[in-house]
C-alpha positions, -999 to +999 in steps of 0.1 A: -125+108-185-153+093-164-172+067-184-205+079-170-198+116-176-211+126-142-181+147-131-190+180-113-193+211-134-167+238-132-195+263-126-204+258-090-240+272-090-250+251-120-233+221-105-251+225-072-285+229-089-279+199-110-270+178-080-301+189-061-322+180-091-307+146-092-312+140-055-348+152-058-356+129-087-340+099-069-359+106-037-392+107-056-383+074-072-374+057-040-403+071-019-424+041-027-399+018-008-399+038+024-368+060+020-383+091+004-394+107+037-362+099+054-336+109+027-347+145+022-327+172+006-322+188+040-307+156+053-281+155+026-272+192+030-274+194+068-237+185+072-222+209+047-197+230+065-199+268+071-171+283+051-177+320+055-187+344+082-178+342+118-180+313+143-170+310+179-145+283+188-140+276+225-104+277+237-089+299+211-064+325+222-070+348+193-088+351+159-081+325+133-087+329+095-097+299+073-093+308+036-107+283+012-101+283-026-125+274-053-119+237-046-126+240-009-090+236+001-084+254+034-054+275+044-054+283+082-038+314+097-033+317+135-011+336+160-001+306+180+007+269+173-021+257+196-047+279+178-034+266+145-039+229+155-072+236+173-085+252+141-071+223+120-091+198+141-122+219+137-119+223+099-111+186+093-141+177+114-162+200+093-152+181+061-142+146+072-155+136+106-172+104+094-139+092+079-121+102+111-146+084+133-144+052+113-106+052+114-104+056+151-129+027+156-108+006+132-075+013+150-091+006+184-108-027+173-142-012+178-159-013+143-185-037+158-199-008+178-207+010+146-215-018+122-225-049+141-213-085+144-199-087+109-168-068+122-162-089+153-134-110+137-116-079+125-120-062+159-106-093+176-076-094+155-068-057+159-074-060+197-050-089+197-023-068+180-031-040+205-029-009+182-047+013+206-029+000+236+005+008+219-008+042+209-017+050+245+018+039+256+034+062+230+013+091+242+020+084+279+057+076+277+074+086+244+060+118+229+074+152+238+053+177+259+051+200+229+037+173+206+012+163+233+001+200+235-005+201+198-024+168+199-046+181+227-053+213+208-063+194+177-086+172+198-102+203+214-109+217+179-126+184+168-147+183+200-157+219+196-173+209+163-189+178+177-205+198+205-228+215+180-232+187+155-248+153+158-266+129+135-274+142+101-256+175+108-223+155+110-228+136+078-254+117+058-237+084+070-246+093+106-282+098+095-282+063+080-264+048+110-288+065+134-316+050+114-301+016+119-287+015+155-289+050+171-251+053+172-236+085+188-199+094+184-177+100+214-153+129+220-120+129+202-088+122+221-051+127+213-046+089+213-072+086+185-048+106+164-017+086+174-034+053+168-039+062+131-002+057+126-007+020+134-031+016+106-007+034+083+021+012+094+000-020+091-007-014+054+030-005+048+043-033+070+067-049+044+069-086+036+045-103+060+022-114+031+052-126+011+063-146+041+029-163+043+028-168+005+062-185+004+051-208+031+019-217+014+036-221-019+058-248-004+027-271-001+028-276-039+061-262-052+097-272-045+122-249-029+139-244-063+106-234-078+098-209-050+132-193-055+124-189-092+092-171-082+111-147-059+142-139-080+171-118-068+169-080-074+184-070-107+210-045-095+228-044-128+197-032-146+175-013-122+195+012-101+189+013-063+180+046-046+215+051-032+241+041-058+273+044-036+284+047+000+292+023+028+291+020+066+324+033+080+340+004+100+354+029+126+324+051+133+297+025+123+279+054+105+268+054+068+290+076+047+276+082+011+312+090-001+328+059+014+338+027-004+329-007+011+359-026+026+365-062+019+349-084+046+322-058+052+302-067+022+277-095+020+248-107+041+248-143+053+220-165+041+198-180+067+206-216+077+184-241+059+159-258+082+159-296+084+125-311+076+108-330+104+103-368+099+123-368+067+107-338+050+130-317+029+145-286+044+139-250+035+166-233+014+192-210+029+187-173+022+205-158-007+241-150+003+261-122-012+297-115-019+307-117+018+292-150+031+273-177+012+241-191+025+245-220+049+237-255+037+202-267+042+195-303+050+189-327+033+194-308+000+228-295-010+234-259-019+252-237-044+273-210-027+246-184-033+223-201-009+200-216-034+193-254-032+210-273-060+193-306-052+167-318-028+135-299-022+098-308-021+069-298-001+080-279+030+049-269+049+017-288+049-012-299+070-017-277+100+007-250+090-010-248+056-045-245+071-032-221+098-015-198+074-044-199+050-067-188+079-042-161+089-041-148+053-079-148+052-080-128+084-055-103+070-077-099+039-106-089+061-088-061+078-098-029+059-068-020+037-071+018+041-039+024+022-041-004-003-040-041-009-009-057+006+015-067-022+038-055-049+017-026-060+014-006-029+042+019-029+048+053-045+069+074-069+090+103-058+120+120-074+139+152-071+161+169-097+189+193-090+186+229-100+216+222-123+192+203-146+160+223-142+147+253-160+141+271-127+177+268-114+164+252-082+153+217-074+120+203-085+104+176-064+076+152-074+056+127-053+026+104-060+019+077-034+001+046-048-027+037-024-062+022-024-088+043-042-114+055-018-140+082-014-131+105+001-094+103-007-071+093+021-055+127+018-067+161+029-050+192+014-044+222+036-020+249+047-010+257+083+005+292+087+016+310+118+008+347+110+043+354+122+068+325+125+088+323+157+102+297+181+068+296+198+049+294+165+073+279+139+048+266+113+044+278+077+036+246+059+012+232+033+006+199+018-013+166+023-026+157+058-045+128+072-079+138+085-077+129+122-040+139+127-024+173+133+003+186+110+012+179+074+024+145+063+038+153+028+044+187+014+067+218+020+072+246+043+089+280+036+124+264+035+122+227+025+100+202+007+098+164+013+081+134-002+077+098+008+076+063-007+073+030+010+108+016+018+094-019+023+117-028+051+112-063+067+098-053+100+075-083+107+082-119+115+060-149+122+072-172+150+060-207+155+054-212+193+052-245+212+024-237+237+004-252+266-028-237+280-009-212+300+028-211+289+051-214+259+085-229+254+116-207+251+152-219+255+141-252+270+120-235+297+082-230+300+074-193+302+040-180+313+020-160+287+013-123+293-025-122+291-053-096+290-091-096+285-107-076+258-144-069+256-159-062+221-192-043+222-215-052+193-242-030+179-275-049+180-259-079+197-243-092+228-207-083+240-179-107+231-149-112+254-116-125+241-083-134+259-052-121+243-020-142+249+014-128+241+049-143+240+083-126+240+078-126+202+045-107+203+008-115+204-004-150+195-024-142+164-034-179+159-058-176+188-081-155+166-091-184+143-101-220+149-081-232+119-050-213+132-051-236+162-038-263+139-007-244+129+025-262+127+015-299+125+040-303+096+059-270+099+094-272+084+117-265+113+152-277+121+160-306+145+158-307+174+123-293+176+098-298+204+070-323+201+043-309+178+013-325+196-016-307+178+007-282+162+024-249+170+008-216+176+018-185+157+030-152+172+036-119+153+067-098+159+063-063+145+081-031+152+049-010+152+039-029+184+067-012+203+059+024+214+077+049+193+081+086+184+068+089+149+043+116+158+072+137+172+091+131+139+062+144+118+060+176+138+098+180+134+095+175+097+069+203+095+093+228+111+126+216+096+147+243+079+176+225+064+190+190+056+205+186+091+172+193+108+154+171+082+177+142+090+172+147+128+134+146+122+138+114+101+157+097+129+125+096+149+103+083+120+103+048+132+072+032+116+063+028+089+097+029+073+096+053+044+120+066+018+122+104+025+134+127-003+143+163+003+149+196-014+153+231-001+151+267-014+189+271-013+193+244-040+201+213-020+185+179-025+189+147-006+175+114+007+172+096+040+162+060+048+145+060+082+128+034+103+130+010+132+145-020+113+153-052+132+187-070+131+182-107+128+205-136+122+183-151+095+166-135+065+130-135+079+116-151+048+099-180+065+082-185+099+109-190+126+110-213+156+101-191+186+116-215+212+151-211+197+170-181+210+191-181+178+161-167+159+154-138+182+159-102+170+192-090+183+185-052+181+177-025+157+197-005+132+207+029+144+196+060+124+232+068+116+237+034+100+209+038+075+216+050+039+214+087+030+229+111+005+231+148-002+236+164-036+248+133-054+269+141-086+244+125-109+220+154-102+188+136-092+174+110-068+146+085-076+127+064-050+099+042-063+101+011-040+132-003-056+161-015-036+175+012-013+211+001-018+230-028-034+233-055-007+268-062-018+278-027-007+258-027+026+264-049+056+228-049+070+197-066+057+169-042+051+146-066+033+148-093+006+114-082-008+120-049-026+099-039-055+119-049-086+126-015-100+105-013-132+090+021-122+121+035-107+143+027-137+118+041-161+119+074-141+157+072-142+156+067-179+131+096-185+153+120-165+185+109-182+170+112-216+159+148-208+191+161-193+216+145-218+233+170-241+226+198-217+188+195-216+167+210-187+136+197-169+106+219-163+077+217-140+056+206-171+082+178-177+078+165-141+041+165-145+043+146-178+066+120-162+040+113-136+016+103-164+041+080-182+022+049-192+049+028-208+047-009-200+081-025-193+068-061-197+052-052-230+086-041-243+100-075-233+072-098-243+056-083-274+084-092-298+078-129-289+041-125-294+045-111-328+065-141-339+039-166-329+023-184-359-013-185-348-030-218-358-065-223-343-089-252-347-105-236-377-098-208-402-124-185-387-108-187-352-074-183-366-084-151-384-100-138-352-068-143-331-046-129-358-068-098-360-060-092-323-023-101-328-020-073-355-030-047-329+005-052-314+023-043-346+038-009-343+025-004-308+047+019-288+039+001-255+020+030-239-012+022-221-035+050-230-071+047-220-082+045-257-056+020-267-068-013-282-033-027-283-029-021-245-061-039-238-051-069-258-016-071-245-026-069-209-052-096-215-025-118-230-002-110-201-029-120-176-036-153-194+001-160-198+006-157-161-025-178-154-014-207-176+023-207-168+021-200-130-014-194-116-029-228-123+001-244-107-001-225-074-019-239-043-055-230-039-046-206-010-030-182-035-055-185-063-086-163-067-116-173-046-140-194-067-115-202-095-117-240-097-094-264-114-089-302-116-054-308-101-033-335-087-035-335-049-005-320-031+024-345-024+008-370-049+037-380-072+019-409-088+005-412-123-024-390-134-046-422-136-046-452-114-043-488-126-080-490-135-079-459-156-096-437-131-084-401-129-064-391-098-073-355-102-095-336-077-115-304-080-098-276-061-111-240-058-091-209-050-095-192-017-077-157-020-095-124-024-090-111-060-070-080-049-043-101-032-043-133-053-012-145-072+002-141-097-006-104-094+014-094-125+036-069-107+073-063-116+083-094-096+065-114-123+083-093-149+116-107-135+102-143-132+092-143-169+124-126-180+143-154-164+126-181-185+118-162-217+149-174-235+143-210-222+115-222-245+114-257-229+114-246-193+089-266-172+070-234-163+059-232-200+044-267-199+008-272-190-013-304-186-046-315-202-055-323-238-051-286-249-020-282-229+012-265-240+046-283-243+068-252-247+069-214-245+055-207-280+026-231-275+017-215-242+019-180-256-003-190-285-028-204-261-027-172-240-033-151-272-063-172-281-078-170-246-072-133-245-090-128-278-121-146-266-120-130-232-120-095-247-146-105-272-170-113-244-161-081-225-156-056-253-172-070-284-160-088-316-146-057-334-110-053-322-109-017-334-136-009-308-115-022-279-099+002-254-078-003-223-099+021-203-131+002-208-114-028-191-094-008-167-119+012-147-118+031-114-148+031-091-147+052-060-164+037-030-172+051+004-151+029+027-180+017+049-216+023+039-206+026+003-195-010+003-220-027+026-248-003+033-283-004+018-284-001-020-298+034-020-271+045+004-243+030-018-259+047-048-257+081-030-222+077-017-202+061-045-190+075-078-177+062-111-166+045-132-136+064-148-118+048-178-081+050-168-048+049-186-017+035-169-011+001-155+007-023-132+043-012-125+040+018-149+050+052-136+013+062-139+006+033-116-031+027-119-026-008-105-046-040-112-042-076-101-037-099-131-051-129-111-082-110-100-091-090-131-086-056-147-103-032-122-081-005-107-072-014-071-045+011-064-038+045-078-016+076-075-037+088-045-024+124-051+002+140-073+024+170-065+053+189-080+071+214-057+090+242-073+117+253-049+125+284-069+090+298-065+067+278-041+036+296-055+044+279-088+041+244-073+012+222-084-009+196-067-040+174-071-060+150-050-078+119-061-113+132-050-119+165-032-117+183+001-151+173+013-163+139+027-200+149+023-219+133-006-233+159-030-211+187-016-195+206-045-161+194-034-169+157-029-150+147-060-144+179-079-107+170-085-112+135-099-118+145-136-086+165-136-067+138-117-078+112-143-065+134-172-032+140-154-039+177-147-026+195-116-040+225-098-021+257-089-008+254-053-008+288-037+014+292-006+024+328+001-002+350+019-006+371-012-012+341-035-036+325-010-055+358-007-058+361-045-072+326-048-096+328-018-132+319-026-146+318+009-132+330+043-143+319+077-132+337+109-130+317+141-132+337+173-125+328+209 
């Protein structure tokens, strides 16, 4: 429930009157500071869409009906596909044009035109990557004529709306922006829609941040320690998506019924890199049953690729400052889908009709993305009044405002869901450069260059030069610190002279033109598993797990994506001058894992490993999620179907709200055995009071749970003491300062005169992306040392330091007690997880950085939430940064393939992007409680639930 009790009323008329009263009171209060005359009630209401009656829409070939239910969710009916998408563009512009406009400026590197010079650095980085340039190339050279026709129709619909709406009639944000800098939006184009796929791909890009983090960690940690912090995936405990199958050696195609042959299994580890000037080398990548990792120099290696001896600081100096700057630049790019890291992902699963109460499959999906207002998703239906080859669409689900079609949902025959596959589709390359060329294969190669001019609202234009190598754009040009990259980069001999360091280029599959927009359209009109797989073959970026079910009773899975083939493992920046480190091609669609109707009767995808790497010859990534969520879903399904049990739609819905904490099950028994002894009896009593909360706790993280609050505070403090304080400043939270020994200083803590050698060092990472984040990777790290009470990770320095596991856990329990006392009060019985773990919904632009009164008008919250990190109900938080909710199940759906009208859905916020509209956040209260709305699909069911109908005429 929202902590401030301001959720919209279920009775619309009373709710609207209440909102207007609130607005009026606020306007009276602020009139004295100059806003009263400007922010009038008419300004706020001017952009509300017309949802009934008749409107003319230029370009239509016939009448179109737009039926909205009592939550404002539109279902569109048209006689032709072009009219359908033209109307979709018009309707989405009615509700969400501000969101659409900001997105297209982001993807084009043009935010500065709207918001001024504070966005120049972000624009420059995106221009360097060339998202818009690639989108234009896709539209010009890759997409089918039919998809282009749909994109143009969609654009025409948006522009028809823009023709009659400007300023405050578009949204209240435009009224504010017009007040600031007289901004006017341009016409929408098809490339604006295509470019949004680049932003989607960027936020789901895989392991780039992990690649940076591992390199930065090597400035303070040894290779052995880094390997401990990135443990191998626990295949024996957490099942992969596809549990069998192999690539047929003859056909080179994946066969879900095949058995791996000897010699096919195993992925070679990457050759260890020799340190320059005596520095220790990087470890070889983890080998598998087939081929061990090659030896690194100078350390020796075990045959699994992990260093047995040797180690030390790998990257330092220029590389450290360069990667730190790159990481900071990445932090500044708006994360529309969520903070990069372990949390961003999703749950989806499908259960065979053999195990359901309906006799047909049930399919669930809930993508975990950044909370924002309005939600990233827009619910709608797109229906040809009579389906045919010319007009094949009868589909409903979740769309992106700004793009035609449905991204996740179902049509009359099939349903599909998505989770992030997490494929490694990015690599950083060190480049040896001159002013106009770079080194490759012992030859100087001229850069490909282009000029980009960034227009700045209220300021002068900025012009940048973008340089690109065969490995992609030189991203280090976008920051002065990045110019120092590579002064001490760990690369193998022989390496070119470093001079002032190496530059850094970004290789990323999304920077190659592709056909994903075609694939989305094909998904919308797929009718069976064969056409579904054919559509998935074109879904190149971002690489997503696609699950499937159909009305005939089939269920399946397909791993799609443009996934590179490389000789190494892509875990560290590679030498761009060495041809041996180039990508050698891409996996073919037929080589990627899939399955149809597996005997176990269900499929679960929740960002875990796709397939056991001992049974699959190609490297998809080494940075999966670690399977805490996926295995919990597996366990819940198995517990329900054992002994002949059946799963209902209600059961699927309850599973989505499962709050169980896997790390609590592992760690709590140890915490209960700690004999708390504080400095005095009073403090001892206080900590023991909190410890007793864990006795009998069932490990669920309900919003009102005091035990969940205390455990998560202990977990956060355990991670900080054991790991966080030992990480380099580049990974720690910005402003968190410690006295530490300088990097590479192996001397005593004090010098001969008794003076301390410690220095004050402050963290530099944004809270949402700092480490340790507490995700299920850290579950595995702690699991690996929990039965080793004297492991070095448990030891901390200082007078109050810990010498072993139990001492550290006792310290974490004390620190957690005092932390929660300051946040929630002395009385432990009054504590609750939800008071710590709150969701605040913020408008993505003016709601974050606009004038205070504008933020007040646009933002909503807080809500006290259940759930937690790596729980199925993944209301995620970053343990290094705090307890605030930073990613959420951005929507939830359960599709009933036996009766599509009995499917259910919910959005994080509402249909409308207009503040104070009745549908601005009218689904949030229900979403927070785990409720779902009825999802009407058939014409009769839609008609029965229609609250307002708009007719669009030519």
